[in-house]
C-alpha positions as CSV (number, residue, x, y, z in Angstrom):
1,X,40.9,109.6,133.8
2,X,44.4,109.4,135.0
3,X,45.2,109.2,138.7
4,X,48.6,109.9,140.1
5,X,49.6,108.5,143.7
6,X,52.9,108.7,145.7
7,X,53.9,105.2,146.8
8,X,57.0,104.8,148.8
9,X,58.7,107.8,147.1
10,X,57.8,106.5,143.7
11,X,55.6,108.2,141.4
12,X,52.9,105.8,140.0
13,X,50.4,106.4,137.3
14,X,47.2,104.6,137.0
15,X,45.5,104.9,133.5
16,X,41.9,103.7,133.1
17,X,42.8,100.1,131.8
18,X,45.2,98.2,129.6
19,X,44.2,96.0,126.6
20,X,43.4,93.2,129.2
21,X,41.0,95.4,131.2
22,X,43.5,95.7,134.3
23,X,44.9,99.0,135.8
24,X,48.1,100.0,134.0
25,X,50.6,101.2,136.7
26,X,53.8,102.7,135.7
27,X,56.5,103.7,138.3
28,X,59.8,105.6,138.1
29,X,61.5,102.4,137.8
30,X,59.5,101.5,134.7
31,X,60.3,105.0,133.4
32,X,64.1,104.2,133.8
33,X,63.7,101.0,132.0
34,X,61.7,102.4,129.1
35,X,64.0,105.4,128.7
36,X,67.0,102.8,128.2
37,X,65.0,100.9,125.7
38,X,63.9,103.9,123.8
39,X,67.6,104.8,123.4
40,X,68.6,101.4,122.5
41,X,65.9,98.6,121.9
42,X,68.6,95.9,122.2
43,X,70.2,97.0,125.5
44,X,70.4,94.0,127.9
45,X,68.6,93.7,131.2
46,X,72.1,93.3,132.8
47,X,73.2,96.7,131.5
48,X,70.1,98.4,132.8
49,X,70.5,96.6,136.1
50,X,74.1,97.8,136.5
51,X,73.5,101.4,135.0
52,X,70.7,102.0,137.7
53,X,71.7,99.7,140.5
54,X,68.5,97.8,140.4
55,X,68.5,93.8,140.9
56,X,68.6,92.0,137.7
57,X,65.5,90.0,138.4
58,X,63.5,93.2,139.0
59,X,64.6,94.7,135.8
60,X,63.8,91.3,133.8
61,X,60.3,91.2,135.4
62,X,59.5,94.7,134.9
63,X,60.8,94.7,131.3
64,X,58.7,91.6,130.6
65,X,55.7,93.4,132.0
66,X,56.3,96.5,130.0
67,X,56.8,94.5,126.8
68,X,53.6,92.6,127.4
69,X,51.5,95.8,128.2
70,X,52.7,99.0,126.6
71,X,56.1,98.5,124.5
72,X,56.4,97.3,121.0
73,X,59.7,96.4,119.4
74,X,59.7,96.2,115.6
75,X,62.1,96.1,112.9
76,X,61.9,98.6,109.8
77,X,63.5,98.4,106.4
78,X,65.6,101.5,105.7
79,X,64.2,102.0,102.2
80,X,66.7,104.9,101.6
81,X,69.6,102.4,102.0
82,X,67.9,100.4,99.1
83,X,68.1,103.6,96.8
84,X,64.4,104.4,97.2
85,X,62.9,107.7,98.1
86,X,59.9,108.1,100.4
87,X,56.7,110.3,99.7
88,X,53.3,110.8,101.0
89,X,50.2,111.3,99.0
90,X,47.4,113.2,100.4
91,X,44.1,111.9,99.0
92,X,40.9,113.7,99.4
93,X,37.9,111.4,99.0
94,X,34.6,112.9,97.6
95,X,32.4,111.2,100.1
96,X,34.6,110.2,103.2
97,X,37.1,107.4,103.8
98,X,35.4,104.8,101.6
99,X,37.0,101.4,102.1
100,X,36.8,100.9,98.4
101,X,39.4,103.7,97.9
102,X,42.2,102.2,100.0
103,X,41.4,98.6,98.8
104,X,42.0,100.0,95.2
105,X,45.1,101.8,96.2
106,X,46.5,98.7,98.1
107,X,45.7,96.2,95.2
108,X,47.0,98.6,92.3
109,X,50.1,99.9,93.9
110,X,51.1,97.1,96.5
111,X,54.6,97.4,95.3
112,X,54.9,100.9,96.4
113,X,52.7,101.4,99.5
114,X,53.8,101.2,103.0
115,X,50.6,102.3,104.9
116,X,47.5,104.3,104.5
117,X,46.3,106.4,107.3
118,X,42.8,108.0,107.6
119,X,43.1,111.5,109.1
120,X,40.7,114.3,109.8
121,X,41.5,117.9,109.6
122,X,38.0,119.3,109.1
123,X,37.6,117.0,106.3
124,X,38.5,113.4,106.0
125,X,41.8,112.6,104.1
126,X,43.9,109.6,103.4
127,X,47.7,109.8,103.9
128,X,49.4,107.2,101.7
129,X,52.9,106.6,102.6
130,X,54.8,105.2,99.5
131,X,58.4,104.5,98.3
132,X,59.7,105.1,94.8
133,X,62.9,105.4,92.7
134,X,61.6,107.8,89.9
135,X,59.2,110.7,89.7
136,X,57.6,108.9,86.7
137,X,56.5,106.1,89.3
138,X,55.0,108.8,91.6
139,X,53.3,110.6,88.6
140,X,51.8,107.3,87.5
141,X,50.4,106.3,90.9
142,X,48.9,109.9,91.3
143,X,47.3,109.8,88.0
144,X,45.7,106.4,88.9
145,X,44.4,107.3,92.1
146,X,43.2,110.7,90.9
147,X,41.3,108.9,88.2
148,X,39.2,106.9,90.7
149,X,35.7,108.2,90.8
150,X,35.5,108.3,94.6
151,X,38.5,110.6,94.8
152,X,38.4,114.4,94.6
153,X,42.0,115.3,94.6
154,X,45.7,114.0,95.3
155,X,48.6,115.9,96.4
156,X,52.2,114.6,96.8
157,X,55.0,115.6,99.1
158,X,58.5,113.9,99.3
159,X,59.9,113.1,102.6
160,X,63.3,114.6,102.7
161,X,64.3,113.9,106.3
162,X,62.9,111.9,109.2
163,X,63.8,113.2,112.6
164,X,63.4,111.0,115.7
165,X,64.1,111.9,119.2
166,X,65.1,108.8,121.1
167,X,65.2,110.6,124.4
168,X,61.3,110.6,124.3
169,X,60.1,113.3,126.5
170,X,56.7,111.8,126.3
171,X,57.3,109.2,129.0
172,X,58.9,111.7,131.2
173,X,56.0,114.0,130.9
174,X,53.5,111.2,131.6
175,X,55.3,109.8,134.8
176,X,56.2,113.5,136.1
177,X,52.7,114.8,135.3
178,X,50.8,116.2,138.2
179,X,47.4,116.1,136.4
């Protein structure tokens, strides 16, 4: 259960626990730092300090805490810049998300698979994110997956655009929530 308190004019959120079993506390200062990092993961602590008139040591300490508890910074390869197209196969297993299915998909098509997610929408489905250059490659992968005895059906959709909102209203909603 989430509990919100007012401490020295600062909204603080206490979630159940973080991964180390301790209470996770986010304040408005944390929200400012996170907003800056979501806009630009490489912004310097000095810039955040100057922009928000917060002591540099405080920004550094809070940033380190956030990076150790809730933030992840990662690099991604832009497959489109390398001439690839991106697609998603929706795989409908006959009997649930059998590990055998994703093991086979990863082993047979490792050169094309980015990830496999297990999803539930009334039934269990696998979402296979892949990259490819030609429709013949997609057809070959679909045919191979569809021929697996554990698979009922496979559908394909090409990703034509990825829209990301770097302003992330999620954090603002969490910090300013009253429930």
